[in-house]
C-alpha positions in Angstrom: 137.5 62.3 96.0 135.8 64.6 93.5 132.6 66.3 94.6 130.2 68.4 92.5 128.1 71.2 94.0 124.7 70.9 92.3 121.5 72.9 92.2 118.4 70.9 91.5 115.6 71.5 89.0 112.6 71.8 91.3 110.1 74.4 92.4 110.4 74.4 96.2 112.2 77.5 97.4 113.1 75.8 100.7 115.0 73.1 98.9 116.8 75.6 96.5 120.4 75.1 97.7 123.7 73.6 96.6 123.8 69.8 97.2 127.1 67.8 97.2 127.3 64.8 94.9 130.1 62.3 94.5 131.5 62.1 91.0 132.0 58.5 89.8 135.4 57.8 88.3 134.0 57.2 84.8 132.3 60.7 84.8 135.2 62.8 86.2 136.1 64.3 82.8 132.5 65.1 81.9 131.4 66.7 85.2 132.6 70.3 85.1 130.9 73.6 86.1 128.2 74.6 83.7 126.9 71.1 82.7 123.6 69.5 83.5 123.6 66.1 85.3 121.1 63.5 86.5 121.0 62.8 90.2 118.8 61.0 92.8 117.3 63.2 95.6 115.6 62.5 98.9 114.8 59.3 100.7 112.9 58.0 97.6 115.9 58.7 95.3 113.6 60.8 93.0 115.3 61.3 89.7 116.0 65.0 89.1 118.0 67.2 86.7 120.7 69.2 88.3 123.2 71.9 87.3 126.8 71.7 88.4 128.2 75.1 89.7 131.5 74.0 91.3 133.9 71.1 91.7 135.5 70.4 95.1 137.9 67.9 96.6 135.8 67.3 99.7 132.4 67.8 101.2 131.4 69.3 104.6 128.4 66.9 104.6 128.9 64.2 107.3 126.7 61.6 105.7 127.2 59.4 102.7 127.1 61.3 99.4 124.9 60.1 96.5 126.6 59.8 93.1 125.9 61.6 89.9 124.1 59.2 87.6 124.6 60.7 84.2 125.9 63.8 82.4 123.5 65.5 80.0 125.7 68.0 78.3 128.9 67.3 76.4 130.2 70.8 76.9 129.2 73.5 79.5 126.2 75.4 78.5 127.3 78.4 80.7 130.6 80.2 80.8 132.3 81.0 84.1 131.1 84.6 83.9 127.5 83.4 83.3 127.7 81.0 86.3 128.7 83.9 88.5 125.9 86.2 87.1 123.3 83.4 87.4 124.2 82.9 91.1 124.1 86.7 91.7 120.6 86.9 90.1 119.3 84.1 92.3 120.7 85.8 95.4 119.8 89.4 94.6 116.3 88.8 93.4 115.4 86.0 95.9 114.6 83.5 93.1 115.1 79.9 92.4 118.4 79.0 90.8 116.7 77.4 87.9 114.5 80.4 87.4 117.6 82.5 86.8 119.2 79.7 84.7 116.3 79.7 82.3 117.5 83.0 80.8 120.9 81.5 79.9 120.6 78.0 78.7 120.7 76.8 75.1 117.4 77.1 73.3 117.2 73.8 71.4 116.9 70.6 73.5 115.0 68.3 71.1 115.1 65.0 72.9 114.6 64.5 76.6 114.2 60.9 77.9 114.7 60.5 81.7 114.6 57.2 83.5 116.2 55.5 86.5 119.1 54.5 84.3 120.0 57.5 82.2 119.0 60.7 80.5 119.5 61.3 76.8 119.3 64.8 75.5 120.5 65.9 72.2 120.4 68.8 69.7 118.9 68.7 66.2 121.6 68.1 63.6 121.0 70.9 61.2 122.3 69.5 57.9 119.6 70.8 55.5 120.2 73.8 53.3 118.5 77.2 52.9 118.2 79.4 49.9 120.1 82.7 50.1 120.5 85.5 47.6 124.0 86.6 46.5 125.1 89.7 44.7 127.3 88.8 41.7 130.2 90.8 40.3 127.9 92.3 37.6 125.6 93.4 40.4 128.4 95.1 42.2 129.2 97.0 39.0 125.6 97.5 37.8 123.6 100.7 37.8 119.8 101.0 37.8 117.2 103.7 38.3 114.8 101.4 40.1 114.6 102.6 43.8 113.7 99.2 45.2 116.2 97.3 43.1 118.9 99.7 44.4 117.8 99.0 48.0 118.2 95.2 47.4 121.7 95.8 45.8 122.8 97.9 48.7 121.7 95.3 51.2 123.5 92.4 49.5 126.8 94.2 49.1 128.0 93.0 52.5 126.4 89.6 53.0 123.9 87.0 51.6 120.3 87.1 52.8 117.4 84.7 52.8 114.1 85.9 51.4 112.5 86.2 54.9 115.5 88.3 56.1 115.2 90.7 53.2 111.5 91.0 53.7 112.0 91.9 57.4 114.4 94.7 56.5 113.1 96.0 53.1 109.4 95.0 53.1 107.9 93.3 50.0 110.6 93.5 47.3 110.0 90.1 45.7 109.4 91.6 42.2 112.6 93.7 42.4 114.6 90.6 43.5 113.2 88.6 40.6 114.1 91.4 38.2 117.7 91.4 39.5 117.9 87.7 39.1 116.8 88.0 35.5 119.6 90.6 34.9 122.1 88.2 36.3 123.0 90.7 39.1 121.6 88.5 41.9 121.8 84.7 42.1 120.0 82.3 44.4 122.1 79.5 45.9 121.8 76.9 48.5 123.8 77.4 51.7 124.4 74.6 54.2 123.3 75.6 57.7 125.3 73.0 59.5 127.4 74.7 62.2 130.6 73.1 60.8 130.1 74.8 57.4 130.6 78.5 58.3 131.1 81.3 55.8 134.3 83.3 55.5 134.0 86.5 57.4 133.8 89.5 55.1 135.8 92.6 56.2 133.9 95.1 58.2 132.5 98.1 56.3 133.6 101.5 57.8 131.3 102.8 60.4 129.5 106.0 59.5 131.7 109.0 60.0 130.8 110.7 63.3 129.8 114.4 63.1 128.6 117.1 65.4 127.5 116.0 68.9 128.2 112.3 68.2 131.8 113.1 67.3 132.2 115.3 70.4 130.8 112.5 72.6 133.2 110.0 71.1 136.2 112.2 71.6 135.3 112.8 75.3 134.7 109.1 75.8 138.1 108.3 74.3 139.8 110.7 76.7 138.1 109.5 79.9 140.5 108.8 82.7 138.6 105.9 84.3 138.0 103.2 81.6 136.0 100.9 83.9 133.4 103.6 84.9 130.0 103.1 83.2 129.1 105.8 80.7 125.8 107.5 79.8 125.5 109.2 76.4 122.9 111.9 76.2 122.1 112.3 72.5 118.7 113.2 71.1 119.2 111.8 67.5 118.8 108.0 67.3 120.8 107.7 64.1 123.7 109.7 65.8 123.5 107.3 68.8 123.6 104.3 66.5 126.6 105.7 64.6 128.4 106.3 67.9 127.6 102.8 69.1 129.0 101.3 65.9 132.3 103.1 66.3 132.6 101.9 70.0 131.8 98.4 68.8 134.4 98.5 66.0 137.0 99.7 68.6 136.0 96.8 70.9 136.2 94.1 68.1 139.8 95.3 67.3 140.8 94.2 70.8 139.6 90.6 70.0 136.6 90.9 72.4 132.8 90.6 71.8 130.1 93.2 72.1 126.4 93.3 72.6 124.0 96.2 71.7 120.6 96.1 73.3 117.4 97.8 72.2 114.1 97.8 74.1 112.0 96.2 71.3 112.3 94.3 68.1 111.3 97.3 65.9 114.3 99.3 66.9 116.8 96.6 66.3 115.3 95.8 62.9 115.2 99.4 62.0 119.0 99.6 62.2 119.6 96.1 60.8 120.7 97.1 57.3 123.4 99.5 58.7 124.4 97.0 61.3 125.2 94.3 58.7 126.9 96.8 56.5 129.3 97.7 59.3 129.9 94.2 60.7 129.0 91.7 58.0 128.8 88.1 59.1 130.5 88.9 62.3 127.2 90.3 63.6 123.9 88.8 64.3 120.5 90.1 65.4 118.7 88.5 68.4 114.9 88.9 69.0 111.8 86.9 69.9 110.8 86.1 66.4 113.8 83.9 65.6 113.0 80.3 64.7 114.4 77.5 66.8 117.2 76.8 64.3 118.1 80.4 64.1 118.2 80.7 67.9 120.5 77.7 68.2 122.9 78.8 65.5 123.1 82.2 67.2 123.8 80.6 70.5 126.5 78.4 69.1 128.0 81.2 67.0 128.4 83.4 70.1 129.8 80.5 72.1 132.4 79.6 69.5 133.3 83.2 68.9 132.4 83.2 65.2 129.7 85.9 66.0 131.5 88.8 67.6 128.7 91.4 68.0 125.0 90.9 68.7 122.3 93.5 68.4 118.8 92.8 69.8 116.4 92.7 72.8 117.3 91.9 76.4 117.7 88.2 75.7 120.9 89.0 73.8 122.6 89.8 77.1 122.4 86.2 78.2 124.2 84.6 75.2 127.5 82.7 76.1 130.1 85.4 75.2 133.6 84.0 75.7 135.3 87.4 75.9 132.7 90.2 76.5 134.3 93.6 76.2 131.3 96.0 75.7 127.7 96.2 76.7 125.5 98.9 75.3 121.9 99.6 76.3 119.9 102.1 74.3 116.8 103.8 75.7 117.8 102.4 79.1 114.6 103.3 81.0 112.2 101.7 78.5 109.7 99.4 80.4 110.4 96.4 78.2 113.8 96.0 79.8 112.0 94.8 83.0 111.3 91.1 83.2 107.8 90.2 84.3 108.6 86.6 85.4 110.9 85.5 88.3 113.5 86.6 88.7 111.9 90.0 88.1 115.0 91.9 87.1 115.8 95.2 85.3 118.3 94.6 82.4 120.4 97.7 83.3 121.0 96.4 86.9 121.9 92.9 85.6 124.2 94.5 83.0 126.0 96.5 85.7 126.8 93.3 87.6 127.8 91.4 84.4 130.1 94.3 83.4 131.7 94.0 86.9 132.2 90.3 86.6 133.6 90.3 83.0 135.4 93.7 83.1 133.4 94.8 80.1 132.7 98.5 79.5 129.0 99.4 80.2 127.4 102.1 78.1 123.9 103.4 78.2 122.3 106.0 76.0 119.1 107.9 75.4 117.7 111.3 74.5 117.2 111.8 78.3 118.6 109.9 81.2 116.4 108.1 83.7 116.4 109.6 87.3 118.6 106.6 88.3 121.2 107.4 85.6 121.1 111.1 86.4 121.7 110.3 90.1 124.6 108.0 89.2 126.2 110.7 87.1 125.7 113.3 89.9 127.4 111.0 92.4 130.2 110.3 89.9 129.7 106.6 89.8 128.8 107.0 86.1 130.3 109.4 83.6 127.8 111.6 81.8 128.7 112.6 78.3 126.5 114.7 76.1 124.1 117.7 76.3 121.1 117.6 78.5 119.6 120.9 77.3 116.4 120.9 75.3 116.8 121.3 71.5 113.2 122.4 71.0 111.2 125.3 72.4 109.5 124.7 75.7 105.8 124.0 75.5 103.1 126.6 75.9 101.0 125.4 78.9 97.2 125.8 78.5 95.1 125.8 81.7 92.0 123.8 80.9 90.3 125.0 84.1 90.6 128.6 82.8 89.1 127.4 79.5 86.1 126.0 81.3 85.7 129.3 83.2 85.6 131.1 79.9 82.9 128.8 78.6 84.9 126.4 76.5 83.9 122.8 77.5 85.6 121.2 74.5 88.6 118.9 74.8 90.5 121.3 72.6 91.5 124.7 74.0 91.1 127.7 71.9 94.9 128.2 71.5 95.3 124.6 70.3 92.4 124.9 67.8 93.8 128.2 66.4 97.2 126.6 66.0 95.8 123.5 64.3 93.7 125.5 61.8 96.6 127.8 61.0 99.0 124.9 60.5 96.5 123.1 58.2 95.9 126.2 56.1 99.7 126.7 55.7 100.2 123.0 54.6 102.1 122.2 57.8 102.1 119.0 59.8 100.7 118.6 63.4 101.0 115.8 66.0 98.4 115.3 68.7 99.1 113.0 71.7 96.4 111.5 73.9 97.7 108.6 75.9 94.4 106.8 76.3 93.5 103.9 74.1 89.9 103.2 73.1 86.9 105.4 72.6 86.4 106.3 76.3 88.3 105.7 79.5 85.7 103.6 81.2 81.9 102.9 81.5 80.1 104.1 84.7 76.6 103.8 86.2 75.6 107.2 87.5 73.1 105.6 89.9 74.9 102.7 91.6 78.5 103.5 90.7 79.1 100.2 88.8 82.2 100.0 86.6 82.6 96.9 84.5 85.9 95.0 85.0 87.5 92.0 83.4 86.6 88.8 85.3 90.0 87.3 84.7 92.3 90.3 85.2 90.3 92.6 87.4 91.1 95.7 85.4 88.6 98.2 84.1 87.3 97.5 80.6 87.8 100.1 77.9 85.0 101.1 75.7 85.5 101.1 71.9 83.6 102.8 69.1 82.1 99.5 67.8 80.1 99.2 71.1 82.3 96.7 72.8 84.1 96.6 76.2 87.6 95.2 75.9 90.2 94.2 78.5 93.5 95.9 77.8 95.4 92.9 79.3 93.9 89.7 78.0 91.8 91.2 75.1 88.5 89.5 76.2 85.6 91.4 74.7 81.9 91.8 75.6 79.1 93.9 74.1 78.2 97.0 76.2 74.6 96.7 77.5 72.3 99.7 77.3 71.4 99.4 81.0 73.5 98.8 84.1 74.1 95.1 84.7 73.9 95.6 88.5 70.9 97.9 89.0 69.3 98.2 85.6 69.6 101.9 85.4 69.6 103.5 81.9 72.2 106.0 83.1 75.0 103.6 82.2 77.3 105.7 80.2 80.9 106.1 79.0 83.3 108.5 80.7 86.5 110.2 79.7 88.1 110.8 76.3 89.9 108.1 74.4 92.0 108.4 71.3 89.3 106.8 69.1 86.7 109.4 70.3 89.1 112.3 69.6 89.7 110.9 66.1 86.0 110.7 65.4 85.4 114.3 66.6 88.3 115.6 64.5 87.2 113.8 61.4 83.6 115.2 61.8 84.8 118.7 62.6 87.4 118.9 59.9 86.4 116.5 57.1 89.0 117.9 54.7 91.9 117.1 57.0 94.0 114.0 56.2 94.2 112.4 59.7 96.2 109.3 60.7 96.0 107.5 64.0 98.8 105.6 65.7 98.1 103.4 68.7 98.3 99.7 69.6 95.3 98.9 67.4 96.7 100.5 64.2 100.3 99.5 64.9 100.2 96.1 66.6 103.4 94.7 65.3 106.6 95.4 63.3 105.0 94.8 60.0 102.3 97.4 60.8 105.1 99.7 62.0 106.9 99.5 58.7 103.7 100.1 56.8 102.8 103.1 58.9 106.3 104.6 58.3 105.9 104.0 54.6 102.6 106.0 54.7 104.1 108.8 56.8 107.2 109.1 54.5 104.9 110.0 51.6 103.8 113.1 53.5 100.2 112.7 52.5 98.8 113.7 55.9 97.9 116.8 57.9 97.4 115.5 61.5 98.7 112.4 63.3 96.8 111.6 66.5 98.1 108.9 68.7 99.1 107.4 72.1 102.7 107.2 73.5 103.6 105.2 70.4 104.2 108.5 68.7 107.7 108.7 70.3 108.8 105.3 69.0 110.8 106.5 66.0 108.3 107.1 63.3 109.3 109.0 60.1 107.2 112.1 60.6 109.6 114.5 58.8 109.3 118.2 59.6 106.5 118.9 62.2 105.4 122.4 63.1 103.1 121.6 66.0 103.2 118.9 68.8 100.3 119.2 71.2 99.3 117.0 74.2 95.6 117.0 74.6 95.7 116.0 78.3 98.8 115.4 80.4 97.1 114.9 83.8 96.5 111.1 83.8 100.1 110.3 83.1 101.3 112.7 85.9 98.8 111.3 88.4 99.1 107.6 87.7 99.5 106.8 91.4 103.0 105.5 91.5 106.2 107.1 92.7 107.6 107.0 89.2 104.6 108.8 87.6 106.3 112.2 87.5 109.4 110.7 85.8 107.5 108.7 83.2 105.2 111.7 82.4 108.2 114.0 82.0 110.1 111.5 79.8 107.0 111.0 77.6 106.1 114.6 77.0 109.6 116.0 76.8 110.3 113.5 74.0 107.0 114.2 72.3 107.4 118.0 72.4 110.9 117.6 70.9 109.4 116.2 67.7 108.2 119.7 66.7 110.5 122.1 65.0 107.9 124.8 65.6 105.3 125.1 68.4 104.7 122.8 71.3 101.6 122.9 73.5 100.4 121.0 76.5 96.9 121.0 78.0 96.4 120.3 81.7 93.9 120.9 84.5 96.9 121.2 86.9 99.3 123.8 85.6 101.0 124.2 89.0 102.1 120.5 88.9 105.9 120.2 89.3 106.3 118.1 86.2 104.3 120.6 84.1 106.5 123.4 85.5 109.7 121.6 84.6 108.4 121.0 81.1 107.5 124.6 80.7 110.9 125.7 81.9 112.7 124.0 79.1 115.5 123.1 81.5 115.7 119.3 82.3 117.9 119.7 85.4 115.0 121.5 87.0 113.0 118.3 86.8 115.8 116.0 87.9 116.7 118.0 90.9 113.1 118.3 92.0 112.4 114.5 91.5 115.6 113.5 93.3 114.7 115.7 96.2 111.2 114.1 96.4 112.6 110.6 96.3 115.3 111.3 98.9 112.7 112.7 101.3 110.5 109.6 101.0 113.2 107.0 100.6 112.4 105.9 97.1 115.0 104.6 94.6 117.7 105.7 93.8 117.8 107.2 97.4 116.8 103.8 98.8 115.4 100.4 97.8 112.0 98.9 97.5 111.0 95.3 97.9 107.4 94.6 96.7 105.8 91.3 97.7 102.8 90.0 95.7 100.5 87.6 97.5 98.1 85.8 95.1 95.4 83.3 95.8 92.0 82.3 94.3 90.3 83.3 97.5 90.5 86.9 98.9 90.5 85.7 102.5 93.4 83.4 102.0 95.4 86.1 100.1 94.8 88.6 102.9 95.6 86.2 105.7 98.8 85.1 104.0 99.8 88.7 103.4 99.3 89.5 107.1 101.4 86.4 108.1 104.1 87.3 105.7 104.2 90.8 107.0 104.5 89.6 110.5 107.4 87.2 109.6 109.2 90.0 107.8 108.8 92.4 110.8 110.1 89.8 113.2 113.1 88.9 111.0 114.1 92.4 110.1 114.2 93.6 113.7 113.7 97.1 115.0 112.6 99.6 112.3 114.6 102.4 113.8 118.0 100.6 114.0 117.6 98.5 110.8 116.4 101.4 108.6 113.3 100.0 107.0 109.6 100.8 106.7 107.1 98.0 106.2 103.6 99.0 105.1 100.4 97.1 105.8 99.1 94.8 103.1 96.8 96.4 100.6 94.4 94.9 98.1 95.9 95.3 94.6 93.0 93.8 92.6 93.3 90.7 90.4 96.4 89.3 88.9 96.2 89.8 85.1 95.8 86.5 83.3 95.2 84.2 86.2 92.4 86.2 87.8 93.8 85.5 91.3 93.2 88.0 94.1 96.4 89.9 94.8 97.6 91.6 97.9 100.7 93.8 98.0 103.3 94.4 100.7 105.6 97.3 100.3 108.9 97.4 102.1 111.2 100.4 102.0 114.9 99.7 102.7 118.0 101.9 103.1 120.2 99.0 101.9 119.6 95.5 100.5 122.3 93.5 102.3 120.4 92.8 105.6 117.2 92.2 103.7 118.7 89.6 101.3 120.3 87.8 104.3 117.1 87.5 106.3 115.0 86.6 103.2 117.3 83.6 102.5 116.7 82.6 106.1 112.9 83.0 105.8 112.9 80.9 102.7 115.0 78.1 104.2 112.9 78.1 107.3 109.8 77.5 105.1 108.3 81.0 105.7 107.3 81.2 102.0 106.4 77.5 101.3 104.1 77.2 104.3 101.8 79.8 102.8 98.9 78.7 100.6 99.2 81.7 98.3 101.7 82.2 95.5 104.4 84.8 96.4 106.3 87.0 94.1 109.2 89.2 95.1 110.4 92.3 93.2 113.4 94.5 94.0 113.2 98.1 92.9 110.4 97.5 90.3 109.6 100.3 87.9 106.0 100.3 89.0 104.7 99.4 92.4 100.9 99.4 91.9 
């Protein structure tokens, strides 16, 4: 008797378990772990999709087993390692199996007809052709003085590209491409994109020679005594890190295994795309959210069959079906985009750690500065730290804005900053100014009744912009600011706080001869705008760049002689246990952009984060932060489970939050012996997007083992499904508010 263990595609957490199904004789060969099947479920034999996770020779179920009706997939859509990782994600993050599975499965089901008899699901047969551009022998030998034509030639030396791929990497070079075609140096040809018609793999180009600190890091890595231990590379220069990663990947590919290189956002992976393809040719592929359906499917199949050996891209690249994964690299490991906002709400680094354990792959993380988590792992010797943590720039001059006020200066610029800016401008030097507040003002406030306008859908404070509108930073809904308070009618309804737009307006009025650029989410909303801004910056026709935290995202500023933070206080006092770390990371990276002077303005010069920045010694900050987290039981010294309770009605949300809190307390047992702290539910405003009222329960834990065990019991007993509110569960989230 052959039995399949199957998870069902359904949304009831209480029913999310493995169910045994008999495998009919005619389906024995097709039913294997990793394929989807069609089954009947319940007394009404409701037709559901299921996912096979194991095959057994018997079942412990005493009743009669139902039979699998049909097999959807001809081949498994998950590898054995992916099956193990998917199960781990479901258990670790308390999610549905199919919620975790959604990150793994093939992206292109094009037919889906389900009936009592059978399911038919297929994939589009990509037999059409696409136009690609190929460098001829004359092009390889040719010489030209045209800068853009040389860029096209350099790109095409290692592989053929479509027009859209070339535009992504080089920008608008259509005229240069046409000129090269007229010379006979480039030809356009049709390439079949059917999976069976794959190109010959061109030999890999030599990775860029490692020099300086990158070379020292590689030599130390090569000599490490424990190959399986994860490694953190601390290297300030992004290009040096990329060259180091390329060398590690080349070494991995020589062993016949695959590699994946993750970046936190599309802009970073496309920034390195040209070098990536020069190193790895057609063995490499880029994975990001802008891929078309055809491109996603070809990428998936290329990785599955092994024709693609290395993938560079966003966190989605981790979930491709690697047959022999030997190396996982995560750059800028603490970037917020590595955290998944939908269930299961995971952090990519934690999932990568487990995936490396399952596959035996080497895990590497790298950044200019480690996260507190990575620093603690290195200090405990569970990770190996390679690199130099010392600051390469001068520590910032800290300006006490309270003292400026006492001396009669009420301006947002201190006198030391204004003096440095004016001197820089007179000498023809460049300056960067950071104010991490979008919009013209922080918020609008009635001085009589205290009214602050908030988004009706998201519940967050609306930001005021210079065009007279109030805009939600989450959903983008806009309304015109009235001249009087909507609640009490007072005329004392005014904007409060300084935003980057207002700072720009003041600077332009005060210094009309300065060439000022602004970088924020409005001026750089996407990768095309990022490339355009970099093009403008590279010309050097600017004096001052003013911006938000986007300033640290790899822009081509060139030599900078002043980096000044207009106000650090909001980031340091955001109200979350990670506020200090995020502020330190932001400002330490920003100040390092200056080869000259760095300056930070604050109303709280005695703040520990400010003191650590001023010391110029990063270990000072990390030791202080770890001591604080250990004292209060925050990660990495402990664990956090954060429950979100969301409902349209505030009374329902609060009642369900109290009920859930009571259930948790009863199940967890005595706080003293079990080592946990459960806080009372607190109102957390509205859920962005849905507008639901959200209550939050915060649970501190010394370990997760007992918690995960009791949570599975609560779920199976209906403790979640009985509540009328929607419930979300987050384990060690980067932000708790």
